[in-house]
C-alpha positions in Angstrom: -7.1 -2.9 21.5 -9.3 0.1 22.4 -13.1 0.2 22.1 -15.6 2.9 22.8 -18.9 2.3 24.4 -20.4 1.7 20.9 -18.0 -1.2 20.2 -16.0 0.8 17.6 -12.3 -0.1 17.6 -10.4 3.1 18.1 -6.7 3.1 16.7 -6.3 6.5 15.0 -5.0 9.8 16.7 -5.0 13.0 14.7 -2.5 15.4 16.2 -2.7 19.2 15.5 0.9 20.5 16.2 -0.1 24.2 15.7 -3.0 26.5 15.2 -0.8 28.8 13.0 -1.7 28.9 9.3 -0.1 30.6 6.3 -3.4 30.8 4.4 -6.8 32.5 5.2 -9.3 30.2 3.6 -12.7 31.9 3.6 -14.6 28.9 5.1 -12.0 28.5 7.8 -11.1 31.9 9.3 -11.6 35.7 8.5 -9.0 37.7 6.6 -7.4 39.0 9.8 -7.1 35.5 11.3 -8.2 34.4 14.6 -6.8 34.6 18.2 -3.9 32.3 18.5 -3.2 29.9 21.4 -0.1 31.4 23.4 3.1 29.6 22.6 3.6 28.4 26.2 0.2 26.6 25.9 1.2 24.7 22.8 2.4 21.0 23.5 6.1 20.5 23.1 7.4 17.8 20.7 8.6 16.0 23.7 5.1 16.0 25.2 3.6 14.9 21.9 6.1 12.0 21.7 5.3 11.0 25.2 1.5 11.0 24.6 1.9 8.8 21.3 4.3 6.4 23.1 1.9 5.7 25.9 -1.2 5.6 23.8 0.6 3.2 21.3 0.8 0.7 24.1 -2.9 0.8 24.4 -3.8 0.3 20.7 -3.2 3.5 18.9 -1.3 2.6 15.6 -2.1 5.2 13.3 -1.0 8.9 13.5 -1.8 11.9 11.3 -0.2 15.3 11.9 -2.2 18.3 11.0 -2.7 22.0 11.9 -3.3 24.8 11.2 -0.6 24.2 8.8 1.9 21.8 10.3 4.8 22.7 8.1 4.9 26.3 9.6 6.1 24.8 12.9 9.9 24.3 13.0 11.2 20.8 13.3 8.1 18.9 12.1 10.5 16.5 10.1 12.4 15.6 13.3 9.1 15.0 15.1 8.0 12.7 12.3 11.4 10.9 12.7 10.8 10.4 16.5 7.2 9.3 16.0 8.1 6.8 13.3 10.4 5.0 15.7 7.8 4.3 18.4 6.8 0.8 18.7 3.2 0.2 17.7 2.9 3.0 15.2 2.3 1.4 12.0 1.1 4.4 9.8 2.1 8.0 10.0 0.9 10.7 7.7 0.5 14.4 7.4 -2.0 16.9 6.0 -0.9 20.2 4.6 -2.1 23.1 2.5 1.1 22.4 0.3 2.4 26.0 0.4 5.7 24.9 1.9 5.7 21.4 0.6 8.3 21.7 -2.1 10.7 23.0 0.4 10.1 20.1 3.0 9.0 17.0 0.9 12.5 15.3 0.8 13.0 15.9 4.6 9.7 14.5 5.4 10.3 11.4 3.2 13.7 10.8 4.8 12.2 11.4 8.3 9.9 8.3 7.6 6.7 9.9 6.3 5.0 7.6 3.9 1.7 9.4 2.8 0.5 12.9 2.6 -2.7 14.8 2.0 -2.7 18.3 0.3 -5.8 20.5 0.9 -6.5 22.2 -2.5 -10.0 23.6 -3.5 -9.2 25.1 -6.9 -6.8 24.4 -9.9 -7.3 28.0 -11.0 -4.8 30.6 -9.8 -7.4 33.4 -9.5 -10.0 31.2 -7.7 -7.2 29.8 -5.4 -6.4 33.4 -4.4 -10.1 34.2 -4.0 -10.6 31.2 -1.6 -7.4 31.3 0.3 -6.8 35.1 0.2 -3.3 34.2 -1.0 -1.6 34.0 -4.4 0.1 30.7 -3.6 -1.4 28.3 -6.2 1.9 27.7 -8.0 3.9 27.0 -4.9 1.2 24.5 -3.9 1.3 22.8 -7.3 5.1 22.5 -7.2 4.8 21.0 -3.8 2.6 18.4 -5.2 4.9 17.6 -8.0 7.8 17.5 -5.4 5.9 15.0 -3.3 5.4 12.7 -6.3 9.1 13.0 -7.2 10.5 12.1 -3.8 8.3 9.0 -3.6 5.7 9.9 -1.0 2.7 7.6 -1.7 -0.1 7.9 -1.9 -0.3 11.6 -2.5 -3.9 12.7 -1.9 -5.6 16.0 -2.9 -8.5 16.9 -0.7 -11.1 19.0 -2.4 -14.0 20.6 -0.5 -16.7 21.2 -3.1 -19.0 24.3 -2.6 -21.8 25.2 -4.7 -21.3 28.5 -6.5 -17.6 28.6 -5.5 -15.7 25.8 -6.9 -18.3 23.1 -8.0 -17.5 23.8 -11.6 -14.0 22.1 -11.2 -15.2 18.8 -10.1 -14.3 17.2 -13.4 -11.2 19.2 -13.7 -9.8 17.6 -10.6 -10.9 14.1 -11.8 -8.9 14.5 -14.9 -5.7 14.9 -12.9 -6.0 11.1 -12.1 -5.9 10.2 -15.9 -2.3 11.3 -16.1 -0.8 11.4 -12.5 -0.7 8.8 -9.6 -2.8 11.0 -7.4 -5.8 10.3 -5.2 -8.3 13.2 -5.7 -10.8 13.0 -2.7 -14.0 15.0 -2.7 -15.2 16.1 0.7 -18.6 17.5 1.5 -18.7 21.1 2.9 -19.0 20.8 6.7 -20.1 23.4 9.3 -16.6 24.0 10.9 -14.2 26.9 11.2 -14.6 30.6 12.0 -14.9 31.9 8.4 -18.0 32.7 6.3 -21.2 31.2 7.6 -21.9 27.7 6.5 -25.1 27.3 4.6 -26.6 23.7 3.9 -27.7 24.7 0.5 -24.1 25.2 -0.5 -23.3 21.5 0.0 -22.5 19.5 -3.1 -23.3 16.0 -1.9 -21.3 13.0 -2.7 -24.1 11.5 -4.8 -24.3 14.6 -6.9 -20.5 14.5 -7.3 -20.4 10.7 -8.2 -23.2 11.2 -10.8 -21.0 13.8 -12.5 -17.8 11.7 -12.4 -19.5 8.8 -13.8 -20.1 10.8 -17.1 -16.2 10.7 -17.5 -16.1 6.9 -17.7 -17.0 3.8 -15.5 -15.9 4.0 -12.0 -14.4 1.0 -10.8 -14.6 0.2 -7.0 -11.4 -0.3 -5.2 -11.3 -2.6 -2.2 -10.5 -0.8 0.9 -7.2 -1.5 2.6 -6.6 -1.5 6.4 -5.6 2.1 6.7 -8.5 3.5 4.6 -10.7 6.1 6.5 -14.2 7.0 5.5 -13.5 7.4 1.8 -15.0 5.2 -0.8 -12.4 4.5 -3.4 -12.8 4.2 -7.2 -10.7 4.4 -10.3 -12.1 5.9 -13.4 -11.5 3.5 -16.3 -8.3 4.4 -17.9 -6.9 6.5 -15.2 -3.7 5.9 -13.3 -4.8 7.6 -10.0 -7.8 7.2 -7.8 -11.0 9.0 -6.7 -12.1 9.1 -3.1 -15.5 10.2 -2.0 -16.2 11.4 1.6 -19.7 12.3 2.7 -19.9 13.3 6.3 -23.0 15.2 5.8 -25.2 13.2 3.3 -24.3 9.9 4.7 -22.5 10.2 8.1 -19.9 7.5 8.7 -20.0 7.8 12.6 -20.7 4.1 12.9 -17.2 3.4 11.5 -15.4 6.2 13.2 -12.0 5.0 14.6 -10.4 8.3 15.6 -9.7 10.7 18.4 -8.2 14.3 17.9 -5.4 16.0 20.0 -5.5 19.8 19.9 -2.3 21.9 19.8 -3.0 22.8 23.5 -3.2 19.2 24.7 -7.0 18.4 24.7 -8.4 15.2 23.4 -11.6 15.8 21.2 -13.6 12.8 20.8 -15.7 14.2 17.8 -15.0 17.0 15.5 -18.4 18.4 16.3 -18.4 18.0 20.0 -17.1 20.6 22.4 -16.3 18.2 25.2 -12.5 18.0 25.6 -10.4 16.0 27.8 -7.1 17.5 29.1 -3.9 15.6 29.0 -1.6 18.5 29.1 -2.4 19.2 32.7 -1.3 15.5 33.5 2.0 16.1 31.8 2.8 19.4 33.3 1.7 18.3 36.8 4.3 15.4 36.7 1.6 12.8 36.1 2.6 9.2 35.4 2.1 7.0 32.2 -0.7 5.4 34.1 -2.5 8.8 34.5 -2.1 9.5 30.8 -3.7 6.0 30.0 -6.5 6.8 32.3 -7.3 10.1 30.5 -7.3 8.1 27.3 -10.0 5.8 28.8 -11.9 8.8 30.0 -11.9 10.1 26.4 -13.0 6.8 25.0 -16.0 6.6 27.5 -17.0 10.1 26.3 -17.1 9.5 22.6 -20.6 10.2 21.2 -22.4 7.7 19.0 -22.6 10.3 16.2 -22.5 14.0 15.2 -25.7 15.9 15.1 -25.3 17.7 11.6 -28.8 18.0 10.1 -30.7 17.5 13.3 -32.2 20.0 15.6 -29.6 19.2 18.2 -26.7 20.4 16.1 -24.6 23.3 17.2 -21.4 24.6 15.6 -18.4 23.7 17.6 -16.7 26.6 19.4 -13.1 26.0 18.2 -12.3 26.7 14.6 -10.7 23.9 12.6 -7.2 25.5 12.7 -7.3 24.9 16.7 -8.7 21.4 16.4 -6.9 19.7 13.5 -8.4 19.1 10.2 
């Protein structure tokens, strides 16, 4: 097992396979996009598989593939197939914006993917276009339907609720769970990305969201399972799906953090809001041994901070945007 200096068990690695994305969400990046990491600096699939294989021997058992948008990189299903066969990897999932999901859902399922998260901040076509700068809502919704059809489970929808932008849709998202076996997760707006400036007053807090959802019916708590992250799980009475509440700003869950992040260019980030990075790509490309990779993992563990500094005078926005870190 892996433990950091604060006695937290670390078993989760989020891997960003690309910094490319086919949307331009306003809170993530400007309309023209951001400078991209050169292709030759991006980890190859062989390098990713080796990192996971070595880290799995030390206690990493949960992997999530992210981006950018992971489905824009060719061969992701084959990567999933290879990762799913690594001894010690017990949970493998993917986060996507859903634009390409209808095309790839069947391949992902056959490759060994069990669970999938879709980032979706509006159920209105016009507002989706406003937020993402792309008119792709119908493609995303068809992708969600296809994920359910092929048997991916659970299928989770992640909604970032922002005051004055989409906060009037909180109840609309919850209503999806009455008829569909979806997990709708509400996530507080965080200061990340290279998009429009984050303002604390735009946060719709989890307590505020929960108070509104309780008006739809009694919220029945669901006991956590072993692969749950920071979400607090509920089912509104009469619903077939679930609700998840994630409050990184109003009630940070750093004392329960079990994750590391691997950037597309091969750096381990110990916290989303820390700019400290530990380079593993240089080990790989200099002919380093598996023992060298393990030592870099231990260096990262020792560097993991106790908590993020949001809402403190010490906080500073991370220098990388989310598309180059992994959401």
